[in-house]
C-alpha positions as CSV (number, residue, x, y, z in Angstrom):
1,M,-0.1,-0.1,0.2
2,N,1.7,3.5,-0.9
3,N,1.6,6.3,0.9
4,V,-1.4,8.1,-0.5
5,V,-3.5,5.1,-0.2
6,R,-2.6,4.9,3.4
7,V,-3.5,8.1,4.4
8,A,-6.4,7.8,2.3
9,A,-7.4,4.6,4.4
10,A,-6.5,6.5,7.7
11,S,-8.4,9.8,6.8
12,A,-11.7,7.0,6.4
13,F,-11.0,5.6,9.6
14,L,-10.6,9.0,11.5
15,V,-14.2,10.1,9.9
16,L,-16.0,6.9,11.0
17,A,-14.5,7.2,14.4
18,L,-15.4,10.7,14.9
19,G,-18.8,9.9,13.7
20,A,-19.1,7.0,16.2
21,N,-18.0,9.2,18.8
22,A,-20.6,11.9,17.9
23,Q,-23.3,9.5,18.2
24,Q,-22.2,9.1,21.8
25,D,-23.5,13.0,22.1
26,P,-20.8,14.1,24.2
27,A,-23.3,17.3,25.3
28,F,-25.9,14.7,26.4
29,P,-28.8,15.8,27.4
30,S,-29.1,18.8,25.4
31,R,-32.8,18.0,25.2
32,P,-36.3,16.8,27.0
33,I,-35.4,12.9,28.5
34,T,-38.8,10.8,28.3
35,I,-39.1,8.0,30.9
36,V,-41.8,5.7,29.5
37,V,-44.0,4.2,32.7
38,P,-45.5,0.7,31.6
39,Y,-48.6,1.3,34.1
40,P,-51.3,3.6,34.0
41,A,-51.1,7.4,35.9
42,G,-51.5,7.2,39.6
43,G,-50.0,3.5,39.9
44,A,-46.8,2.4,42.0
45,S,-44.4,3.0,39.2
46,D,-45.8,6.3,38.2
47,A,-45.9,7.7,41.6
48,Q,-42.3,6.5,41.9
49,V,-40.8,8.2,38.7
50,R,-42.9,11.5,39.8
51,M,-41.3,11.7,42.7
52,F,-37.5,12.1,41.2
53,Q,-38.7,13.4,38.0
54,D,-37.7,17.1,38.8
55,A,-34.9,16.2,40.8
56,L,-33.2,14.2,37.6
57,G,-34.0,16.7,35.7
58,R,-32.3,19.6,37.8
59,M,-29.2,17.2,37.7
60,L,-29.4,16.8,34.4
61,G,-30.0,20.3,33.3
62,Q,-33.2,19.2,31.2
63,P,-36.9,18.3,31.6
64,I,-38.0,14.9,32.4
65,V,-41.3,13.8,30.7
66,V,-43.1,10.9,31.6
67,E,-45.2,8.9,29.4
68,N,-47.6,6.2,30.3
69,K,-48.2,3.5,28.0
70,P,-50.2,0.8,30.0
71,G,-51.3,-2.4,28.3
72,A,-50.3,-6.2,27.7
73,S,-48.6,-6.7,30.9
74,G,-45.9,-3.9,30.2
75,A,-45.1,-5.1,26.8
76,I,-46.9,-2.0,24.9
77,A,-44.2,0.3,26.8
78,A,-41.4,-2.3,26.3
79,Q,-41.4,-2.7,22.5
80,A,-41.7,1.2,22.3
81,V,-38.6,1.9,24.4
82,K,-36.5,-1.2,22.3
83,H,-37.7,0.7,19.2
84,A,-36.6,3.9,20.3
85,K,-33.3,5.6,19.2
86,P,-30.5,4.3,21.5
87,D,-29.7,7.5,22.6
88,G,-30.8,8.1,26.3
89,Y,-33.4,10.1,25.4
90,T,-36.0,7.3,26.0
91,L,-36.1,5.3,29.0
92,L,-38.3,2.6,30.5
93,Y,-39.1,2.3,34.2
94,P,-40.2,-1.4,34.7
95,N,-40.7,-3.6,37.6
96,N,-39.6,-7.2,38.1
97,G,-42.9,-7.8,35.3
98,V,-40.2,-6.7,32.1
99,V,-38.3,-10.0,33.4
100,I,-41.1,-12.2,33.6
101,A,-43.6,-11.4,30.8
102,P,-41.6,-12.7,28.0
103,L,-41.3,-16.0,29.8
104,L,-45.1,-16.4,30.2
105,N,-46.0,-14.9,26.6
106,S,-43.9,-15.9,23.3
107,T,-45.6,-12.6,21.6
108,A,-44.4,-10.3,24.3
109,G,-42.4,-8.8,21.5
110,Y,-39.3,-8.4,23.2
111,D,-36.4,-10.1,25.4
112,A,-35.8,-8.1,28.4
113,L,-31.8,-9.3,28.7
114,R,-31.3,-8.7,25.2
115,D,-33.4,-5.8,24.0
116,F,-32.5,-3.6,27.1
117,K,-29.5,-2.1,28.7
118,P,-29.6,-1.6,32.3
119,V,-29.4,2.1,33.9
120,T,-29.6,1.2,37.5
121,Q,-31.9,-0.4,39.8
122,V,-34.2,2.6,41.8
123,T,-36.3,1.3,44.5
124,A,-37.6,-2.2,46.1
125,V,-40.5,-3.0,47.7
126,P,-40.6,-6.3,50.2
127,M,-43.5,-9.0,49.7
128,V,-44.8,-10.1,53.2
129,L,-47.2,-13.4,53.8
130,V,-50.2,-12.8,56.2
131,A,-52.7,-15.5,56.9
132,S,-56.3,-15.4,57.8
133,K,-57.2,-15.3,61.6
134,K,-59.0,-18.4,61.2
135,V,-55.7,-20.3,60.7
136,P,-54.5,-21.2,64.5
137,A,-51.2,-19.7,64.3
138,A,-49.4,-16.5,65.6
139,N,-46.2,-16.9,63.6
140,L,-44.4,-18.3,60.6
141,T,-43.5,-21.4,62.5
142,D,-46.9,-22.5,63.9
143,F,-48.3,-21.6,60.3
144,L,-46.0,-24.2,58.7
145,K,-47.0,-26.9,61.3
146,Y,-50.9,-26.3,60.8
147,A,-50.7,-26.3,56.9
148,R,-48.3,-29.5,56.7
149,S,-51.3,-30.9,58.9
150,Q,-53.9,-30.4,56.5
151,P,-54.5,-33.4,54.3
152,Q,-55.9,-31.6,51.5
153,G,-53.0,-28.7,51.9
154,I,-54.3,-24.9,52.0
155,M,-55.7,-22.3,49.6
156,Y,-53.6,-19.0,48.7
157,A,-54.6,-16.0,46.6
158,S,-53.2,-14.0,44.4
159,A,-54.1,-10.7,42.0
160,G,-54.2,-12.7,39.2
161,T,-53.0,-16.0,37.0
162,A,-49.1,-15.3,36.5
163,S,-49.1,-12.0,38.6
164,Y,-45.9,-11.7,40.4
165,G,-47.4,-13.0,43.8
166,H,-48.6,-15.9,42.3
167,L,-45.0,-16.9,41.3
168,A,-43.3,-15.8,44.3
169,S,-46.1,-17.3,46.5
170,A,-45.6,-20.6,44.5
171,Q,-42.1,-20.5,45.1
172,F,-42.3,-20.2,48.7
173,A,-44.5,-23.5,49.2
174,S,-42.3,-25.4,47.0
175,M,-39.5,-24.6,49.5
176,A,-41.7,-24.5,52.4
177,G,-42.8,-27.9,51.7
178,L,-46.4,-26.9,51.7
179,R,-49.5,-28.5,49.1
180,V,-51.4,-25.7,48.0
181,E,-53.9,-24.5,45.8
182,H,-53.9,-21.0,43.8
183,I,-56.9,-19.2,43.8
184,P,-56.7,-16.3,41.3
185,Y,-58.5,-13.1,42.2
186,K,-59.1,-9.4,40.3
187,G,-56.7,-7.2,42.0
188,E,-55.0,-6.6,45.4
189,A,-58.2,-5.3,47.4
190,A,-60.0,-8.6,46.6
191,T,-57.0,-10.7,47.7
192,T,-57.1,-9.1,51.2
193,M,-60.5,-9.6,51.8
194,A,-60.7,-13.4,50.6
195,V,-57.7,-13.7,53.1
196,R,-59.6,-12.0,55.7
197,S,-62.7,-13.5,55.6
198,G,-61.1,-17.1,55.3
199,E,-61.9,-18.0,51.8
200,V,-58.0,-18.7,51.3
201,Q,-55.5,-19.3,54.3
202,M,-52.5,-17.3,52.4
203,L,-51.4,-14.4,50.7
204,M,-48.2,-12.9,49.6
205,T,-48.2,-9.6,48.5
206,V,-46.7,-6.1,49.0
207,P,-47.3,-3.9,52.1
208,S,-50.1,-1.9,51.0
209,A,-51.9,0.6,53.4
210,A,-54.7,-1.3,53.1
211,M,-53.4,-4.6,53.8
212,L,-51.5,-3.4,56.8
213,G,-54.5,-1.5,58.0
214,Q,-56.1,-4.8,58.2
215,V,-52.9,-6.3,60.1
216,Q,-52.8,-3.2,62.5
217,Q,-57.1,-4.1,63.2
218,G,-56.4,-7.5,64.0
219,N,-58.2,-9.1,60.9
220,L,-55.1,-10.4,59.4
221,T,-51.9,-12.4,60.9
222,M,-48.4,-11.0,59.7
223,L,-45.9,-13.7,59.4
224,G,-43.1,-12.8,57.8
225,V,-41.2,-10.1,54.9
226,A,-39.3,-11.7,52.1
227,T,-36.3,-10.0,52.5
228,A,-32.7,-11.1,53.5
229,A,-32.8,-8.8,56.6
230,P,-35.8,-7.3,58.4
231,S,-37.1,-4.5,56.7
232,P,-37.9,-0.6,58.1
233,V,-41.0,-1.0,55.7
234,V,-42.6,-3.3,58.2
235,P,-40.8,-2.6,61.5
236,G,-40.3,-5.7,63.7
237,V,-41.7,-8.1,61.4
238,P,-39.3,-11.4,61.0
239,T,-37.7,-12.4,57.8
240,I,-39.6,-15.6,56.3
241,A,-36.0,-16.4,55.5
242,S,-35.6,-17.0,59.4
243,V,-38.2,-20.2,58.9
244,V,-37.6,-21.0,55.6
245,P,-33.9,-20.7,54.7
246,G,-32.9,-18.8,51.4
247,F,-36.4,-17.4,50.5
248,T,-36.5,-13.7,49.5
249,S,-38.8,-12.2,47.2
250,E,-39.0,-8.3,46.1
251,V,-40.5,-6.1,43.8
252,W,-37.9,-3.7,42.1
253,F,-38.4,-0.9,39.9
254,G,-35.7,0.6,37.8
255,L,-34.4,2.4,34.8
256,L,-34.0,0.4,31.2
257,A,-32.6,1.8,28.2
258,P,-32.6,0.3,24.1
259,A,-29.9,-2.0,24.1
260,A,-27.2,0.3,21.6
261,T,-27.6,3.3,24.1
262,P,-24.0,4.2,24.5
263,D,-22.2,3.5,27.7
264,G,-21.2,7.3,28.5
265,V,-25.1,8.3,28.5
266,I,-25.7,5.0,30.9
267,Q,-23.0,6.4,33.4
268,K,-24.1,9.8,33.2
269,I,-28.0,8.7,34.1
270,N,-26.9,6.2,36.8
271,A,-24.6,8.7,38.5
272,A,-27.6,11.3,38.7
273,M,-29.8,8.8,40.0
274,V,-27.7,7.1,42.8
275,K,-26.9,10.7,43.9
276,I,-30.7,11.4,43.9
277,M,-32.0,8.6,45.8
278,S,-29.0,8.7,48.5
279,D,-31.2,11.8,49.8
280,E,-32.6,10.9,52.9
281,S,-35.8,13.2,51.9
282,F,-36.3,10.4,49.0
283,K,-36.6,7.7,51.9
284,T,-38.9,9.4,53.8
285,R,-41.2,10.2,50.9
286,L,-40.9,6.4,49.7
287,L,-41.3,4.7,52.9
288,P,-44.9,5.0,53.3
289,T,-45.4,3.6,49.6
290,G,-44.0,0.5,50.7
291,A,-40.8,1.0,48.9
292,M,-37.1,1.7,49.7
293,P,-34.1,3.4,47.6
294,R,-31.9,0.7,46.2
295,T,-29.8,2.1,43.4
296,S,-27.5,-0.2,41.7
297,T,-24.7,-0.3,39.2
298,P,-25.8,-0.9,35.7
299,A,-23.6,-4.5,36.1
300,E,-25.6,-5.2,39.0
301,L,-28.8,-4.8,37.7
302,G,-28.1,-6.7,34.5
303,Q,-27.0,-9.7,36.7
304,M,-30.2,-9.4,38.9
305,M,-32.3,-9.5,36.1
306,K,-30.4,-12.6,34.7
307,N,-30.6,-14.6,37.8
308,E,-34.5,-13.5,37.8
309,A,-34.9,-14.7,34.4
310,A,-33.3,-17.9,35.6
311,Q,-35.4,-18.3,39.0
312,W,-38.5,-17.2,37.3
313,R,-38.2,-19.9,34.1
314,D,-37.9,-22.5,36.7
315,V,-41.0,-21.8,38.8
316,I,-43.0,-21.3,35.4
317,A,-42.1,-24.6,34.3
318,K,-42.2,-26.4,37.7
319,F,-45.9,-25.3,38.3
320,N,-47.0,-24.9,34.4
321,I,-47.7,-21.3,35.1
322,K,-49.7,-19.9,32.1
323,A,-50.6,-16.4,31.5
324,D,-54.2,-15.3,31.1
């Protein structure tokens, strides 16, 4: 190759390199960022985003726009973000459902591990286990003795077939060695009333104000919280893992970006979110909703998603769980 050709080739390479770097937008962000929420306005995901919306906008120097795209168990929003330009200006704020939905439905239209790049986990909501007052048990140890003594087993409620509560309860029953029957209801309110009335004996759910109110009024027995260590969300409640070793279950919320989003952009958003959620005021605001701040590195969230995909794939297969 003569010198002229070498210079031409080098120049072409430089142009390509500069073009690639330009795609990373060193001035990011230079316009508003949209966070797509897979659920309706007013829900837990939407409320959390609106808590940090203004703070993130101030931190990044651009407005944060919240766009609700409910439907198809979050798949509509996931598909929209999957196909968005991978420049950091369109993000997804899902929960565990983003990993679970494609495992239940081959037509979900996305692969959570392949089509998105993790930014950070933002919060975590622990699952709690409650029992009907008609069950003669004051704690989890007593409850397990009772459940194992029932020839036909016990019944548990969930907010719907293939819901997170359904999957988590099935895994708990398996690890605790219980014979159970799943009774699906329509929504969390109906499950609380079902366990209160004694239609079912057990409910694993997030600690909503309504459900905790039933516990405080003495209508339900709180058996445990599904975190590795005691949770400030439900002070004084023992962990389920102290009786059923290894069992934990939390609903996490976090930020994802389209898969080809530049790492520099991901890191900038991550750093801003970590700083925002470390403010004690956010913990104070989140606690009444049952959530706790829980940020992570992109790699940590990615690994958690991989672990959960394997975990729930096994549970779905073992219990032959099908989406409605």
